[in-house]
C-alpha positions in Angstrom: 0.0 0.0 0.0 2.9 2.4 0.7 4.1 1.7 -2.8 0.7 2.5 -4.2 0.5 5.7 -2.2 3.9 6.7 -3.7 2.8 5.8 -7.2 -0.4 7.9 -6.8 1.8 11.0 -6.4 3.4 10.5 -9.8 2.2 12.9 -12.5 -0.6 11.3 -14.6 -0.8 8.1 -12.5 -4.3 8.7 -11.1 -5.6 9.9 -14.4 -4.4 6.7 -16.1 -5.8 4.6 -13.3 -9.2 6.3 -13.7 -9.2 5.5 -17.4 -8.2 1.9 -16.7 -9.9 1.1 -13.3 -8.2 -2.1 -12.1 -8.0 -3.3 -8.5 -10.3 -3.8 -5.6 -13.3 -1.4 -5.4 -12.5 -0.3 -1.9 -8.9 0.7 -2.9 -10.2 2.6 -5.9 -12.7 4.4 -3.7 -9.9 5.3 -1.3 -7.8 6.8 -4.0 -10.7 8.5 -5.7 -10.0 7.0 -9.2 -13.5 7.7 -10.5 -14.9 10.4 -12.8 -17.1 11.4 -9.8 -15.0 10.3 -6.8 -17.4 12.2 -4.4 -20.2 9.9 -5.6 -18.1 6.8 -5.3 -17.2 7.7 -1.7 -20.8 8.5 -0.7 -22.3 5.4 -2.3 -19.7 3.0 -1.1 -19.7 4.1 2.5 -23.4 4.4 2.8 -23.8 0.9 1.4 -21.1 -0.3 3.8 -23.0 1.3 6.7 -26.2 -0.4 5.6 -24.4 -3.7 5.6 -23.2 -3.1 9.2 -26.8 -2.3 10.3 -28.3 -5.4 8.5 -30.2 -3.2 6.0 -30.4 -5.1 2.7 -31.2 -2.2 0.3 -30.7 1.5 0.1 -31.5 4.5 -2.1 -28.9 6.9 -3.5 -30.3 10.2 -5.0 -29.2 13.1 -7.1 -31.0 16.5 -7.0 -30.4 18.5 -10.1 -29.8 16.0 -12.9 -29.5 18.4 -15.8 -27.6 16.7 -18.7 -27.3 13.5 -16.7 -23.6 12.9 -16.4 -23.7 12.7 -12.7 -26.7 10.3 -12.6 -25.1 8.1 -15.2 -22.0 8.0 -13.1 -24.1 7.2 -10.0 -25.7 4.3 -11.9 -22.3 2.8 -12.8 -20.8 3.3 -9.3 -23.9 1.8 -7.7 -23.7 -1.4 -9.8 -20.1 -1.9 -8.7 -20.8 -1.2 -5.0 -23.9 -3.4 -5.0 -21.8 -6.3 -6.3 -18.9 -5.7 -3.9 -20.8 -4.9 -0.7 -23.8 -7.1 -1.1 -26.4 -4.3 -0.5 -29.0 -3.6 -3.1 -29.0 0.0 -4.4 -31.8 2.0 -6.0 -30.8 5.1 -7.9 -33.2 8.1 -8.3 -32.7 11.5 -9.9 -34.9 14.5 -9.1 -35.1 17.4 -11.6 -37.7 19.8 -13.0 -36.8 18.6 -16.5 -37.2 22.2 -17.8 -34.1 23.8 -16.5 -33.8 26.2 -13.6 -36.9 28.1 -12.5 -37.0 31.9 -12.0 -35.0 32.9 -8.9 -37.1 33.8 -5.8 -34.9 36.6 -4.6 -31.2 37.4 -3.8 -30.9 34.2 -1.8 -31.0 32.2 -5.0 -28.0 34.1 -6.3 -29.5 35.3 -9.6 -26.2 37.0 -10.3 -24.7 33.5 -11.0 -27.7 31.5 -12.3 -30.7 32.3 -14.4 -34.0 30.9 -15.4 -33.7 28.1 -18.0 -30.1 27.1 -17.1 -29.2 23.4 -17.4 -32.3 22.3 -19.4 -32.5 18.6 -19.8 -32.8 16.6 -23.0 -35.2 14.1 -21.5 -35.4 11.7 -24.4 -31.7 11.5 -24.8 -31.1 10.9 -21.1 -33.8 8.3 -20.7 -32.3 6.4 -23.6 -29.0 6.1 -21.8 -30.3 5.3 -18.3 -30.2 1.6 -17.3 -31.2 1.4 -13.6 -31.9 5.0 -12.4 -35.4 6.3 -12.0 -35.9 9.8 -13.2 -38.4 11.8 -11.2 -39.4 15.0 -13.0 -41.3 18.0 -11.6 -41.2 20.5 -8.8 -39.4 19.0 -5.8 -42.0 20.5 -3.5 -44.4 17.9 -5.0 -42.2 15.1 -6.1 -40.3 14.6 -2.8 -43.4 14.0 -0.6 -44.8 11.7 -3.3 -41.6 9.7 -3.4 -41.4 9.4 0.4 -45.0 8.1 0.4 -44.0 5.3 -2.0 -42.1 3.5 0.9 -38.6 3.6 -0.8 -35.5 1.8 0.5 -33.8 4.1 3.1 -31.6 6.9 1.7 -27.9 6.4 2.1 -26.3 9.1 -0.1 -27.7 12.3 -1.7 -25.9 14.6 -4.1 -27.5 18.1 -4.0 -26.9 20.2 -7.2 -30.0 22.4 -7.4 -27.9 25.6 -7.2 -30.7 27.8 -5.7 -31.4 28.3 -2.0 -35.2 27.9 -2.5 -34.9 24.7 -4.4 -32.4 23.2 -2.0 -34.5 24.1 1.0 -37.6 22.5 -0.6 -35.5 19.3 -1.3 -34.7 19.0 2.4 -38.2 17.7 2.8 -36.5 14.4 2.0 -35.0 14.5 5.5 -38.4 14.8 7.2 -39.5 11.2 6.5 -39.8 8.7 9.2 -36.8 6.6 10.3 -37.4 3.9 7.7 -36.8 6.4 4.9 -33.1 7.0 5.7 -30.1 5.5 7.4 -29.2 7.1 10.7 -26.4 9.0 8.9 -26.8 9.9 5.3 -23.7 11.0 3.2 -24.4 14.2 1.3 -22.5 16.1 -1.4 -23.3 19.8 -1.9 -22.0 20.9 -5.2 -22.8 24.6 -4.7 -21.5 25.5 -1.3 -18.6 27.0 -3.3 -18.7 29.2 -6.4 -16.5 31.0 -8.9 -14.7 34.3 -8.1 -17.8 36.3 -9.0 -20.2 34.1 -7.0 -19.1 35.4 -3.6 -20.7 32.4 -1.7 -21.6 32.9 1.9 -23.7 31.4 4.7 -26.4 34.0 4.0 -27.3 32.7 0.5 -27.6 29.5 -1.5 -27.1 26.0 -0.2 -25.2 27.2 2.9 -28.2 29.3 4.0 -30.6 26.4 3.4 -28.4 24.1 5.5 -28.2 26.7 8.3 -31.9 27.2 8.4 -32.6 23.5 8.4 -30.3 23.1 11.4 -31.9 26.0 13.2 -35.4 24.5 12.7 -34.5 20.9 14.0 -33.1 19.8 17.3 -32.8 16.1 16.6 -31.8 16.2 12.9 -28.8 18.1 11.6 -26.8 18.5 8.4 -23.2 18.9 9.3 -20.0 19.2 7.4 -17.8 16.1 7.5 -15.1 17.6 9.5 -11.5 16.6 8.7 -12.5 14.2 6.0 -8.9 14.7 4.7 -7.7 12.4 7.5 -9.6 9.5 5.9 -8.2 10.1 2.4 -4.8 9.6 0.7 -4.7 13.2 -0.5 -6.6 16.4 -0.5 -9.5 16.6 -3.0 -11.7 19.7 -3.5 -14.9 17.7 -3.1 -13.9 16.9 0.5 -14.9 20.4 1.5 -18.4 19.8 0.0 -19.1 16.6 1.8 -21.7 16.7 4.6 -23.6 14.2 6.8 -27.2 14.3 7.6 -27.6 13.0 11.2 -30.8 11.7 12.8 -29.8 11.5 16.4 -33.0 9.8 17.5 -32.9 7.2 14.8 -33.3 3.7 16.5 -30.0 2.6 14.9 -28.0 5.8 15.4 -26.1 4.2 18.4 -25.6 0.8 16.9 -22.0 -0.2 17.0 -20.6 -0.4 13.4 -16.9 -1.1 14.4 -16.5 -4.8 15.1 -15.6 -5.3 18.8 -12.7 -7.6 17.8 -11.2 -5.1 15.3 -7.7 -3.6 15.9 -9.3 -0.2 16.5 -11.3 -1.5 19.4 -8.2 -3.0 21.2 -5.4 -1.2 22.9 -1.9 -2.8 22.5 -0.4 -4.4 25.6 
């Protein structure tokens, strides 16, 4: 492994490994050799958590599908993880299907995004999807409908709706009962950062939606995955966009997921 870590620092090595993905899945997840390494990380570890909790099937979701590259990547990753971990994975993608709506106010950062951005070619995308379910419409309506369908519990969610208002509406997905989600759900927020003209802050966009959700709930919180870098072989920019939804009153929140006989559980004599 030390040799592999050294090799991963060589120019071009990780790009080549991504093009020719050989080796155990867990190792490739650890080194981030995927076109969407943030999705691979979230899908893998949410499925692994489910296996520790004895949950046979989970859901992974993307909010803001647009052209579909992320959802297609999620499909491929989920198939690999399902086979390696032994937990079934359902993939769903939420989108209006019509591009971005009109901004509500300054909190949606209309100086960065505008109505009609990221319009989807529905027919083209549907022709390429193999296992993902595309759920089109206003998330204010589609999320409650989806929760009512008794889906497999959520394990990973990628949020890429850009707007504050749309992201806040999507957070209704965290208001389902305990059977609708794992006790901890890996989340990736694409738009907690922006370009130099975006001037992102906690008073607008996804960061504001997260802050308001946390202020409104005592037992459920969306928290940044602090010091994720310590779990990785190198720094990657998506680490700063990785969060965890916690349901502290979930009946399995306190279930031990580290085997008692593991090295981490034993102090050396």
